[in-house]
C-alpha positions as CSV (number, residue, x, y, z in Angstrom):
1,M,74.1,21.6,163.9
2,S,71.3,21.9,161.5
3,N,71.9,21.8,157.7
4,S,70.9,25.5,157.3
5,Q,73.4,26.5,159.8
6,F,76.1,24.5,158.0
7,I,75.3,26.1,154.7
8,R,75.4,29.6,156.1
9,G,78.8,28.8,157.6
10,M,80.2,27.6,154.3
11,A,78.7,30.5,152.3
12,I,80.7,33.3,153.9
13,P,84.2,31.8,153.2
14,S,83.1,31.0,149.6
15,L,81.9,34.5,149.1
16,V,85.1,35.9,150.4
17,A,87.1,33.5,148.1
18,I,85.0,34.6,145.0
19,I,85.5,38.3,145.8
20,A,89.3,37.7,146.2
21,V,89.4,35.9,142.9
22,I,87.6,38.8,141.2
23,L,89.9,41.4,142.8
24,I,93.0,39.5,141.8
25,G,91.8,38.9,138.3
26,G,90.8,42.5,137.9
27,G,94.1,43.7,139.2
28,L,96.0,41.5,136.8
29,W,93.8,42.8,133.9
30,Y,94.3,46.4,135.0
31,A,98.1,45.9,135.3
32,N,98.2,44.2,131.8
33,T,96.1,46.9,130.3
34,T,98.1,49.7,131.8
35,K,101.3,48.0,130.6
36,N,99.9,47.7,127.0
37,E,98.8,51.3,127.1
38,D,102.2,52.4,128.2
39,M,103.8,50.4,125.4
40,M,101.4,51.9,122.9
41,D,102.0,55.4,124.1
42,E,105.8,54.7,123.9
43,K,105.4,53.4,120.3
44,A,103.2,56.4,119.4
45,G,105.8,58.7,120.8
46,D,108.5,57.0,118.8
47,M,106.4,57.2,115.6
48,L,105.7,60.9,116.2
49,E,109.3,61.7,116.8
50,N,110.3,59.8,113.6
51,G,107.6,61.6,111.6
52,E,108.8,65.0,112.8
53,K,112.4,64.0,111.9
54,M,111.3,62.9,108.4
55,M,109.4,66.1,107.9
56,K,112.4,68.2,108.9
57,E,114.6,66.1,106.5
58,G,112.0,66.6,103.8
59,E,111.9,70.4,104.3
60,A,115.7,70.5,104.2
61,M,115.8,68.6,101.0
62,M,113.1,70.9,99.4
63,K,115.1,74.0,100.5
64,E,118.3,72.4,99.0
65,G,116.4,71.6,95.8
66,D,115.1,75.2,95.6
67,A,118.6,76.6,96.1
68,M,119.9,74.3,93.4
69,K,117.1,75.4,91.0
70,K,117.8,79.1,91.7
71,E,121.5,78.5,91.2
72,G,120.9,76.8,87.9
73,E,118.5,79.6,86.7
74,T,121.0,82.2,87.7
75,M,123.7,80.4,85.8
76,M,121.6,80.0,82.7
77,T,120.2,83.6,82.7
78,K,123.3,85.5,83.7
79,D,124.2,88.3,81.3
80,I,127.3,87.8,79.2
81,I,129.4,90.9,79.1
82,V,131.8,91.3,76.2
83,A,134.6,93.9,76.6
84,M,134.9,95.8,73.3
85,G,138.3,97.1,72.4
86,A,139.1,99.7,69.8
87,L,140.7,98.8,66.5
88,S,142.3,100.8,63.7
89,G,142.8,103.8,66.0
90,S,139.0,104.3,66.2
91,G,138.8,104.9,70.0
92,E,135.5,102.9,69.9
93,T,135.7,101.0,73.2
94,G,132.7,99.8,75.3
95,K,130.9,96.6,75.8
96,A,128.4,94.2,74.3
97,T,125.8,92.5,76.5
98,L,124.1,89.2,75.7
99,S,121.0,88.4,77.7
100,D,118.6,85.5,77.8
101,M,115.1,86.3,76.7
102,N,113.1,83.1,77.2
103,G,114.9,81.1,74.6
104,K,116.0,84.1,72.5
105,T,119.0,86.3,73.0
106,K,119.1,90.1,73.3
107,A,122.4,91.6,72.1
108,V,123.1,95.2,73.0
109,V,126.2,97.0,71.7
110,D,127.2,100.1,73.6
111,I,130.5,101.7,72.4
112,A,132.0,105.1,72.0
113,S,130.4,106.7,68.9
114,G,132.0,106.7,65.6
115,A,131.0,109.0,62.8
116,V,127.6,110.6,63.7
117,G,124.6,109.0,62.0
118,V,126.8,106.5,60.1
119,A,125.5,102.9,60.3
120,Q,128.3,100.6,61.3
121,P,127.7,96.9,60.5
122,S,128.1,94.5,63.4
123,H,128.0,90.8,63.7
124,I,128.9,87.8,65.9
125,H,131.7,86.0,64.1
126,M,133.3,82.7,64.7
127,G,136.9,82.7,66.0
128,S,138.6,85.4,68.0
129,C,139.6,89.1,67.6
130,K,143.1,87.9,66.8
131,A,141.8,85.5,64.1
132,P,138.2,86.5,63.1
133,G,136.3,83.9,61.1
134,A,133.0,83.9,59.2
135,I,129.8,85.7,60.3
136,L,127.6,83.5,62.4
137,Y,124.9,85.9,63.5
138,P,124.3,89.3,61.8
139,L,123.4,92.1,64.4
140,T,121.7,95.4,63.9
141,A,124.1,98.1,62.6
142,V,125.6,100.3,65.3
143,I,124.5,104.0,65.0
144,N,125.9,106.6,67.3
145,G,127.5,103.9,69.3
146,K,124.4,101.9,70.1
147,A,122.5,98.9,68.7
148,E,120.1,96.3,69.9
149,T,119.2,93.0,68.3
150,I,116.9,90.1,69.3
151,L,118.4,86.9,68.0
152,D,116.0,84.0,67.6
153,V,118.5,81.6,69.1
154,S,119.1,80.7,72.8
155,L,122.0,82.0,74.8
156,E,122.9,78.4,75.5
157,T,123.2,77.6,71.8
158,I,125.5,80.6,71.3
159,G,127.6,79.4,74.2
160,G,127.9,76.0,72.6
161,K,129.5,77.4,69.5
162,L,132.4,79.2,71.2
163,P,134.9,80.6,70.4
164,L,133.0,83.6,69.0
165,L,133.5,87.4,68.9
166,V,131.5,90.6,68.4
167,M,132.8,92.8,65.6
168,V,131.9,96.3,64.6
169,H,132.9,97.6,61.1
170,K,133.7,101.2,60.2
171,S,130.8,101.5,57.6
172,A,129.1,99.5,54.9
173,A,131.4,101.1,52.3
174,E,134.5,100.3,54.4
175,A,133.3,97.0,55.9
176,K,136.9,95.6,55.8
177,V,138.0,98.1,58.4
178,F,137.3,96.8,61.9
179,V,136.8,99.5,64.5
180,S,135.8,97.5,67.6
181,C,136.0,93.9,68.7
182,G,135.4,91.7,71.8
183,D,135.8,88.0,72.4
184,L,132.9,86.2,74.1
185,P,134.2,84.9,77.5
186,K,134.1,81.1,77.9
187,D,133.6,81.2,81.6
188,G,130.7,83.5,81.3
189,F,128.3,80.9,79.9
190,G,128.7,78.4,82.7
191,A,129.5,74.7,82.6
192,A,125.9,73.7,81.7
193,M,125.9,75.9,78.6
194,M,129.4,74.7,77.5
195,E,128.4,71.0,77.6
196,K,125.3,71.3,75.5
197,K,126.0,71.6,71.7
198,D,123.5,72.4,69.1
199,G,124.8,69.6,67.0
200,E,121.6,69.2,64.9
201,A,121.5,72.8,63.8
202,M,125.2,72.7,63.0
203,M,124.9,69.6,60.9
204,N,121.7,70.6,59.2
205,P,121.5,74.4,58.5
206,S,117.9,74.0,57.3
207,T,116.8,73.5,60.9
208,G,118.2,76.8,62.0
209,S,116.1,79.5,63.7
210,G,113.7,81.8,62.0
211,Q,116.0,84.8,62.2
212,E,119.0,82.9,61.0
213,K,117.1,81.7,58.0
214,M,115.9,85.2,57.3
215,M,119.4,86.7,57.6
216,A,120.9,83.9,55.5
217,K,118.8,85.1,52.5
218,Y,120.6,88.4,52.2
219,I,124.1,89.5,51.4
220,G,124.0,93.1,52.4
221,T,124.3,94.5,56.0
222,V,121.2,94.3,58.1
223,L,120.6,97.8,59.5
224,A,117.5,97.0,61.5
225,G,114.5,94.7,61.8
226,K,113.6,91.6,63.8
227,S,110.9,90.2,61.5
228,A,111.3,92.5,58.5
229,P,114.9,93.5,57.6
230,L,116.1,96.9,56.6
231,L,119.2,96.3,54.4
232,E,122.1,98.3,53.1
233,F,121.8,98.2,49.3
234,N,123.2,95.2,47.5
235,K,122.2,94.5,43.9
236,A,121.5,90.8,44.6
237,D,119.3,91.6,47.6
238,Y,117.4,94.3,45.7
239,D,116.7,91.9,42.7
240,A,115.5,89.2,45.1
241,A,113.3,91.6,47.0
242,I,111.6,93.0,43.9
243,A,111.0,89.5,42.6
244,S,109.3,88.5,45.8
245,D,105.7,89.1,46.9
246,K,106.8,91.3,49.7
247,L,106.4,95.1,50.1
248,V,109.7,96.7,49.3
249,V,110.5,100.0,51.0
250,L,113.3,101.9,49.2
251,Y,114.9,104.9,51.0
252,F,117.3,107.1,49.0
253,Y,120.0,108.3,51.3
254,A,123.0,110.7,51.1
255,N,125.7,110.5,53.7
256,W,126.1,114.3,53.6
257,C,122.4,114.9,54.3
258,P,121.5,115.8,57.9
259,I,117.8,115.2,57.3
260,C,118.6,111.7,55.9
261,K,120.7,110.9,59.0
262,E,118.0,112.1,61.4
263,E,115.2,110.3,59.6
264,V,117.0,107.0,59.3
265,A,118.2,107.0,62.9
266,N,114.9,108.2,64.6
267,A,112.2,107.1,62.2
268,L,113.1,104.4,59.6
269,I,115.2,102.1,61.9
270,P,112.8,102.3,64.9
271,A,109.8,101.6,62.6
272,F,111.5,98.5,61.1
273,N,112.5,97.3,64.6
274,E,108.9,97.4,65.6
275,L,107.4,95.6,62.6
276,T,106.1,92.1,63.5
277,T,105.4,91.0,59.9
278,D,107.8,89.3,57.5
279,K,106.0,90.7,54.5
280,V,108.2,93.8,54.3
281,I,111.8,94.4,53.1
282,G,113.5,97.8,53.4
283,I,116.6,98.8,51.4
284,R,118.6,102.0,52.0
285,I,120.0,103.1,48.7
286,N,122.8,105.7,48.4
287,Y,122.0,108.7,46.4
288,K,124.5,111.2,44.9
289,D,127.1,110.8,47.7
290,S,130.6,109.3,48.0
291,D,129.2,105.7,48.5
292,T,126.8,105.7,45.5
293,D,127.7,103.0,42.9
294,A,126.5,102.5,39.3
295,D,123.6,100.3,40.2
296,E,122.3,102.9,42.7
297,K,122.6,105.6,40.1
298,S,120.5,103.5,37.7
299,L,117.8,103.0,40.3
300,A,117.6,106.8,41.0
301,V,117.0,107.3,37.3
302,K,114.5,104.4,37.1
303,Y,112.3,105.7,39.9
304,G,112.7,109.4,39.0
305,I,114.2,110.4,42.3
306,P,114.2,114.3,42.6
307,Y,116.5,114.4,45.7
308,Q,117.7,112.6,48.8
309,H,115.4,111.2,51.6
310,T,112.8,110.2,48.9
311,K,110.8,107.0,49.8
312,V,109.6,104.6,47.1
313,F,107.2,101.6,47.8
314,V,107.2,98.7,45.4
315,K,104.8,95.8,45.6
316,N,104.5,92.9,43.1
317,G,107.0,94.7,40.8
318,K,104.9,97.9,40.7
319,Q,105.6,101.3,42.2
320,I,102.7,102.2,44.5
321,L,104.1,105.2,46.4
322,K,106.8,107.9,46.1
323,A,107.2,110.5,48.8
324,P,110.1,113.0,49.0
325,D,108.9,114.6,52.3
326,G,110.3,113.8,55.7
327,W,108.5,111.1,57.8
328,D,108.5,110.2,61.4
329,K,108.2,106.7,62.8
330,T,104.4,106.9,63.0
331,R,104.1,107.9,59.4
332,Y,106.3,105.0,58.3
333,T,104.2,102.5,60.3
334,T,100.9,104.0,58.9
335,E,102.1,104.0,55.3
336,I,103.5,100.5,55.5
337,N,100.4,99.0,57.0
338,K,98.3,100.9,54.4
339,A,100.4,99.4,51.6
340,L,100.2,95.9,53.0
341,A,96.4,96.1,53.0
342,Q,96.3,96.9,49.3
């Protein structure tokens, strides 16, 4: 056998062996790769499943948080209803509603009407109807069974000062006669309100709200006004107002005068309730009626009042206007703004 024949004989088995090695190696590589891919797919599936589970748990937590937030907001903004019972045989029953107004409190009194056109002082007192204490927050006087006041204090702060009551008096002249009263309900404020005390304000009155400070300056009943008060006459309040740099609006009123009652209820009080300046003080002065005292008689002489429903404006101690004619709300607003600009 020649060498060439021998080589050719050996080449064929070698080639077969090489091809076999390649096929076996390739099969092993493929099997290993497939196994790795299966493992990666399995891990990716587990991660996706875990991710979806976490997302669902997160969504559930968000929904729970939203529900808790809404529950808290509902608790903090819920209206407080005060059942008002009649006293002194008045028959003046109804309710008072305290509502949250973004950090302030709206107090609405709605009771059976007492004497038509008569301003009935109302306040939030400390204590209970069985044992009423000092006045904490003056409210707008009730006229024909209705009154609305915006207190510059939060509903939460009021809740932190319980026990409190809403009291309505017969009239400024008979303020000692109580005609309607209601205790503020403890459970109505919610646990969150009950826990938080306005300790700083209680310890330091000088840090009280703007309206509290304004009301604290006056002794007489506040008939109307959120920024500028309309007061029932009191000598001390009158003297302080005249000595100030504010515009003082005097209204001479008679309790037997239908024009006076109409003008006060539908023009004077609404005008003061809409004033946003604190540069005005209104004072209703009794004139030749059963409530007129000696100081009021002297003022009628001083300003030369010809008859009831006369208006007098005083600024910097000087009389700048006197008008005996009847005014509507627009006229009050116009004349007050005109006087402020002088």
